[in-house]
C-alpha positions as CSV (number, residue, x, y, z in Angstrom):
1,X,-37.7,-17.4,12.9
2,X,-36.2,-17.2,16.3
3,X,-34.4,-14.1,17.4
4,X,-30.9,-14.4,18.8
5,X,-30.5,-12.4,22.1
6,X,-26.7,-12.5,21.9
7,X,-26.9,-10.6,18.6
8,X,-29.1,-8.0,20.0
9,X,-26.9,-7.6,23.0
10,X,-23.8,-7.2,20.8
11,X,-25.7,-4.6,18.7
12,X,-26.9,-2.7,21.8
13,X,-23.4,-2.7,23.3
14,X,-21.8,-1.5,20.0
15,X,-24.4,1.3,19.7
16,X,-23.9,2.3,23.3
17,X,-20.1,2.4,23.0
18,X,-20.2,4.4,19.8
19,X,-22.6,6.9,21.3
20,X,-20.4,7.2,24.4
21,X,-17.3,7.7,22.4
22,X,-18.9,10.3,20.2
23,X,-20.3,12.2,23.2
24,X,-16.9,12.2,25.0
25,X,-15.1,13.5,21.9
26,X,-17.7,16.1,21.3
27,X,-17.6,17.1,25.0
28,X,-13.8,17.4,24.9
29,X,-13.9,19.6,21.8
30,X,-16.5,21.9,23.4
31,X,-14.7,22.1,26.7
32,X,-11.2,22.6,25.3
33,X,-11.5,24.3,21.8
34,X,-7.9,25.6,21.9
35,X,-6.5,22.1,22.4
36,X,-8.3,20.9,19.2
37,X,-6.9,23.8,17.2
38,X,-3.3,23.2,18.6
39,X,-3.4,19.6,17.6
40,X,-4.4,20.4,14.0
41,X,-1.6,22.8,13.5
42,X,1.7,21.4,12.2
43,X,4.9,23.0,13.5
44,X,6.4,25.7,11.3
45,X,9.4,24.5,9.2
46,X,12.1,27.1,8.5
47,X,13.8,27.4,5.2
48,X,17.0,26.2,6.6
49,X,15.4,23.0,8.0
50,X,13.6,22.4,4.8
51,X,16.9,22.7,2.9
52,X,18.6,20.3,5.3
53,X,15.8,17.7,4.7
54,X,16.1,18.0,1.0
55,X,19.9,17.7,1.3
56,X,19.4,14.5,3.3
57,X,17.1,13.0,0.6
58,X,19.6,13.9,-2.1
59,X,22.5,12.3,-0.1
60,X,20.5,9.1,0.3
61,X,19.6,8.9,-3.4
62,X,23.3,9.4,-4.3
63,X,24.3,6.8,-1.8
64,X,22.0,4.2,-3.4
65,X,23.2,5.3,-6.9
66,X,26.9,4.9,-6.0
67,X,26.3,1.5,-4.4
68,X,24.3,0.0,-7.2
69,X,26.1,1.3,-10.3
70,X,29.3,-0.7,-9.8
71,X,27.2,-3.9,-9.2
72,X,25.2,-3.3,-12.3
73,X,28.3,-2.8,-14.4
74,X,29.8,-6.0,-13.1
75,X,26.7,-8.1,-13.7
76,X,25.5,-6.2,-16.8
77,X,26.0,-9.3,-19.0
78,X,23.9,-11.5,-16.8
79,X,21.0,-9.2,-16.6
80,X,18.0,-10.1,-18.8
81,X,16.4,-6.8,-19.5
82,X,13.5,-6.4,-22.0
83,X,14.2,-4.3,-25.1
84,X,12.2,-1.1,-25.1
85,X,12.2,-1.0,-28.9
86,X,10.4,-4.3,-29.1
87,X,7.5,-3.0,-27.0
88,X,6.5,-0.4,-29.6
């Protein structure tokens, strides 16, 4: 069985690159420990901002509801919905 030097070269290059990447990330973490901790922390969300986000979600849900209900009422006769009682 003949060895393929290009496969060996690819494997060697991949190993070298992964070791270099690991070493650089480890070195950056050891040199700048505060930066790693700051990147892990999410910004604090106040109660007001959280309420505003929830209000936005509710408004979008109501918008979808108000836009689809009239269309469903108009086309209710043409919809072919399965009967739930027949599935039991």
